[in-house]
C-alpha positions as CSV (number, residue, x, y, z in Angstrom):
1,M,-18.4,-13.9,-0.4
2,R,-14.9,-15.3,-0.4
3,F,-11.9,-13.5,-1.8
4,E,-10.0,-15.7,-4.3
5,G,-7.9,-13.0,-6.0
6,T,-9.0,-11.2,-9.2
7,D,-8.0,-11.1,-12.8
8,N,-5.7,-8.2,-12.0
9,Y,-4.3,-9.4,-8.7
10,V,-2.4,-12.7,-8.1
11,A,-3.1,-13.7,-4.5
12,T,-1.2,-16.5,-2.8
13,D,-3.1,-19.1,-0.8
14,D,-1.9,-17.7,2.6
15,L,-3.0,-14.2,1.5
16,K,-6.5,-15.4,0.5
17,V,-6.8,-17.2,3.9
18,A,-5.8,-14.0,5.7
19,V,-8.3,-11.8,3.8
20,N,-11.2,-14.2,4.3
21,A,-10.4,-14.7,8.0
22,A,-10.4,-10.9,8.6
23,V,-13.6,-10.4,6.7
24,L,-15.3,-13.3,8.6
25,L,-14.1,-12.0,12.0
26,R,-14.6,-8.3,10.9
27,R,-11.2,-7.5,12.4
28,P,-9.1,-4.9,10.7
29,L,-6.7,-6.7,8.3
30,L,-3.2,-5.4,9.0
31,V,-1.0,-5.9,5.9
32,K,2.8,-5.4,6.1
33,G,5.4,-6.0,3.5
34,E,8.1,-4.3,1.4
35,P,7.1,-1.1,-0.5
36,G,5.8,-2.1,-3.9
37,T,4.5,-5.6,-3.0
38,G,0.9,-4.6,-3.7
39,K,-0.6,-3.9,-0.3
40,T,-2.6,-0.9,-1.4
41,V,-3.7,-2.5,-4.6
42,L,-4.9,-5.5,-2.5
43,A,-7.4,-3.3,-0.8
44,H,-8.7,-2.0,-4.1
45,E,-9.1,-5.5,-5.5
46,I,-10.8,-6.8,-2.3
47,A,-13.3,-3.9,-2.7
48,K,-13.9,-4.8,-6.4
49,A,-14.2,-8.6,-5.7
50,M,-16.8,-7.9,-2.9
51,N,-18.6,-5.1,-4.7
52,A,-17.9,-2.8,-1.8
53,P,-17.4,0.9,-2.1
54,L,-13.8,1.9,-1.3
55,I,-13.2,4.6,1.2
56,E,-9.5,5.5,1.2
57,W,-7.7,7.3,4.0
58,N,-4.1,8.1,3.0
59,I,-2.0,8.7,6.1
60,K,0.7,11.3,6.3
61,S,3.2,12.3,9.0
62,T,0.9,15.1,10.0
63,T,-2.3,13.1,10.1
64,K,-4.2,13.0,13.4
65,A,-6.7,10.3,14.4
66,Q,-9.4,12.9,15.0
67,Q,-9.3,13.8,11.3
68,G,-10.6,10.3,10.6
69,L,-13.6,11.0,12.8
70,Y,-14.5,14.6,12.1
71,E,-13.1,18.2,12.2
72,Y,-14.9,21.2,13.6
73,D,-14.1,24.4,11.6
74,A,-14.3,27.0,14.3
75,V,-12.5,29.6,12.2
76,A,-15.1,29.4,9.4
77,R,-17.9,29.8,12.0
78,L,-16.3,32.8,13.5
79,R,-15.8,34.4,10.1
80,D,-19.4,33.7,9.1
81,G,-20.6,35.1,12.5
82,Q,-18.7,38.4,11.8
83,L,-20.4,38.5,8.4
84,G,-23.9,37.9,9.8
85,D,-24.3,34.6,8.0
86,E,-27.4,32.6,9.2
87,R,-25.4,29.4,9.0
88,V,-23.7,30.1,12.3
89,H,-26.8,29.2,14.2
90,D,-26.4,25.5,13.2
91,I,-23.1,24.2,14.3
92,S,-23.4,21.1,12.1
93,N,-22.7,23.3,9.1
94,Y,-19.1,23.5,10.4
95,I,-18.5,19.8,11.1
96,R,-16.5,18.0,8.3
97,K,-16.9,14.3,8.2
98,G,-13.8,12.1,8.3
99,K,-13.2,8.8,6.6
100,L,-14.4,6.7,9.6
101,W,-17.6,8.7,9.7
102,E,-18.1,8.0,6.0
103,A,-17.4,4.3,6.5
104,F,-19.7,3.9,9.5
105,T,-22.7,5.6,7.8
106,S,-22.2,4.2,4.3
107,P,-25.5,2.8,3.0
108,Q,-23.6,-0.1,1.5
109,L,-21.1,-2.2,3.4
110,P,-17.8,-0.4,2.5
111,L,-14.1,-1.3,2.6
112,L,-12.1,1.3,4.6
113,L,-8.4,1.5,3.6
114,I,-6.2,3.1,6.2
115,D,-3.1,3.3,4.0
116,E,0.5,3.5,5.4
117,I,-0.4,3.8,9.1
118,D,3.2,3.8,10.1
119,K,3.8,7.2,8.5
120,A,1.8,8.9,11.3
121,D,2.9,9.6,14.9
122,I,3.4,6.6,17.2
123,E,0.3,7.6,19.1
124,F,-1.9,7.6,16.0
125,P,-2.8,3.8,16.2
126,N,-3.6,4.1,20.0
127,D,-5.9,7.0,19.3
128,L,-8.0,4.9,17.0
129,L,-8.3,1.8,19.3
130,Q,-11.7,2.6,20.8
131,E,-13.3,3.7,17.6
132,L,-12.1,0.6,15.7
133,D,-13.1,-1.6,18.6
134,R,-16.6,-0.2,19.1
135,M,-17.2,1.1,15.6
136,S,-18.7,4.2,17.1
137,F,-17.7,7.6,18.3
138,D,-19.3,10.8,19.7
139,V,-19.5,14.2,18.1
140,Y,-19.3,16.4,21.1
141,E,-20.3,19.7,19.4
142,T,-23.6,18.3,18.2
143,Q,-24.1,15.6,20.9
144,Q,-24.4,12.9,18.2
145,R,-23.2,9.3,18.4
146,I,-22.0,8.0,15.0
147,A,-22.2,4.2,15.0
148,A,-21.8,1.6,12.3
149,A,-24.9,-0.5,11.6
150,E,-22.6,-3.2,10.4
151,R,-18.8,-3.4,10.9
152,P,-17.1,-2.2,7.7
153,I,-14.3,-4.2,6.2
154,V,-11.1,-2.5,7.2
155,V,-7.6,-3.0,5.6
156,I,-4.6,-1.2,7.2
157,T,-1.3,-1.2,5.4
158,S,2.2,-0.6,6.9
159,N,5.7,-0.5,5.3
160,N,7.1,-1.6,8.7
161,E,8.8,1.8,9.2
162,K,8.0,1.8,12.9
163,E,6.6,-0.6,15.4
164,L,2.9,-0.5,16.1
165,P,1.6,-0.7,19.7
166,D,0.7,-4.2,21.1
167,A,-2.8,-3.0,22.1
168,F,-3.5,-2.1,18.4
169,L,-2.0,-5.3,17.1
170,R,-4.3,-7.4,19.3
171,R,-7.3,-5.9,17.5
172,C,-6.0,-6.8,14.0
173,F,-5.7,-9.9,11.9
174,F,-2.1,-9.8,10.7
175,H,-0.6,-10.8,7.4
176,Y,2.9,-10.2,6.0
177,I,3.2,-10.2,2.2
178,K,6.4,-12.1,1.4
179,F,8.3,-11.0,-1.6
180,P,7.0,-13.1,-4.5
181,D,9.0,-16.2,-5.5
182,R,9.8,-16.7,-9.2
183,D,6.7,-18.7,-10.0
184,T,4.4,-16.1,-8.4
185,M,6.3,-13.3,-10.0
186,R,5.9,-14.9,-13.4
187,A,2.2,-15.2,-12.8
188,I,2.1,-11.5,-11.8
189,I,3.9,-10.5,-15.0
190,E,1.6,-12.5,-17.1
191,V,-1.4,-10.7,-15.6
192,H,0.1,-7.3,-16.6
193,F,1.7,-8.3,-19.9
194,P,-0.2,-11.3,-21.3
195,N,1.6,-11.3,-24.6
196,I,5.2,-10.7,-23.4
197,Q,7.9,-13.0,-24.8
198,K,8.6,-15.8,-22.3
199,I,12.4,-15.7,-22.9
200,L,12.4,-11.9,-22.1
201,V,10.6,-12.6,-18.9
202,T,13.0,-15.4,-18.0
203,K,16.1,-13.3,-18.6
204,A,14.7,-10.1,-17.0
205,M,13.7,-12.0,-13.9
206,E,17.2,-13.6,-13.7
207,I,18.8,-10.1,-13.8
208,F,16.1,-8.7,-11.4
209,Y,16.7,-11.3,-8.7
210,E,20.5,-11.0,-9.1
211,V,20.2,-7.3,-8.4
212,R,18.0,-7.9,-5.3
213,E,20.7,-10.3,-4.0
214,V,23.6,-7.9,-4.2
215,P,25.0,-7.4,-0.7
216,G,24.9,-3.9,0.6
217,L,22.0,-2.7,-1.6
218,K,20.2,0.1,0.2
219,K,16.9,-0.3,-1.6
220,K,16.0,-3.5,-3.3
221,P,13.9,-3.2,-6.4
222,S,10.2,-4.1,-5.8
223,T,7.6,-5.9,-7.9
224,S,6.2,-2.6,-9.2
225,E,9.7,-1.6,-10.3
226,L,10.2,-4.9,-12.2
227,L,6.9,-4.2,-14.0
228,D,8.0,-0.7,-14.9
229,W,11.4,-2.1,-16.1
230,L,9.7,-4.7,-18.3
231,K,7.4,-2.0,-19.7
232,L,10.4,0.1,-20.7
233,L,12.2,-2.9,-22.2
234,M,9.2,-3.6,-24.4
235,N,8.6,0.0,-25.2
236,E,12.2,0.7,-26.2
237,D,12.1,-2.4,-28.4
238,M,15.4,-3.4,-26.9
239,P,16.9,-6.4,-28.6
240,L,16.8,-9.5,-26.5
241,D,20.5,-10.2,-26.9
242,V,21.2,-7.0,-24.9
243,L,20.0,-9.0,-21.9
244,Q,21.1,-12.4,-23.0
245,N,24.7,-11.5,-23.8
246,R,25.1,-8.8,-21.2
247,D,28.7,-8.1,-20.5
248,P,29.4,-9.2,-16.9
249,S,31.9,-6.3,-16.5
250,K,29.0,-3.9,-17.0
251,A,27.2,-4.6,-13.7
252,I,24.5,-2.0,-14.2
253,P,21.5,-3.4,-16.2
254,P,20.1,-1.4,-19.1
255,L,17.5,1.2,-18.2
256,H,18.6,0.7,-14.6
257,G,16.8,3.9,-13.4
258,A,13.6,1.8,-13.2
259,L,15.4,-0.6,-10.7
260,L,17.9,1.5,-8.8
261,K,16.5,4.5,-7.0
262,N,19.4,6.2,-5.2
263,E,22.9,7.2,-6.0
264,Q,24.4,4.9,-3.3
265,D,23.1,1.8,-5.1
266,V,24.2,3.1,-8.6
267,M,27.7,3.7,-7.2
268,L,27.7,0.2,-5.7
269,F,27.0,-1.3,-9.1
270,E,29.6,0.9,-10.7
271,K,32.2,-0.3,-8.2
272,L,31.2,-3.9,-8.9
273,A,31.6,-3.2,-12.6
274,F,35.1,-1.7,-12.0
275,M,36.2,-4.7,-9.9
276,A,34.9,-7.1,-12.6
277,R,37.0,-5.3,-15.2
278,R,40.2,-5.6,-13.2
279,P,42.5,-8.3,-14.5
280,S,43.0,-11.2,-12.0
281,N,46.5,-12.1,-11.0
């Protein structure tokens, strides 16, 4: 089955090619891009389109690769032993399955999402190399080998916060989600707000892309933030002329808290507004 996007996700042609190539090769699809460009949502939509159960592993700074395989709870076993619990005689009672174990043993071909891999320690990707390559691992406490009957579909997302090791990259099919151009962005908006006024979309997009192009902006607003802003504009029933006839001396757009997410960027826009108000000689 080929991925052609879904009713809820606008996929560009190059993204469709990348997804289908990774699925065909059964290589992990490594997806990079700015935060808010739909990397995680992509995995959810691929799973829906291919009718595959989604197994989601959300990576944190403290996550270790071993947790994706399994964890042995020796403390619980010791406590049960002190209490005379019969469970202590079967060590498998204290083995907690990780997300890779779930994916390898799923009765139906699953999609495994390893979300934001760059949050973890730099050694994290290297520690998964063998398991992702062989699609198997050993449980030393029980002398089991857990192997995938069929290689699961694997999607790995990264916000590009740190470089990933070359050995890891060699095993992946890579795709960078570019920030949507205006036509693609308009299509994305129509998916989320099918009845929105076209003139509102045009003006809001004009302001949005102007904001993104301001030099010195620490965090550029993302697609998801534009969608939030549009939802607020519609919900507040803000008159269209507020956007159309916006005073250029007021650089900060209305409801700017949906677009600007730190004080440095707000101060930058306030400074621009002050400079615009100054009389020219």
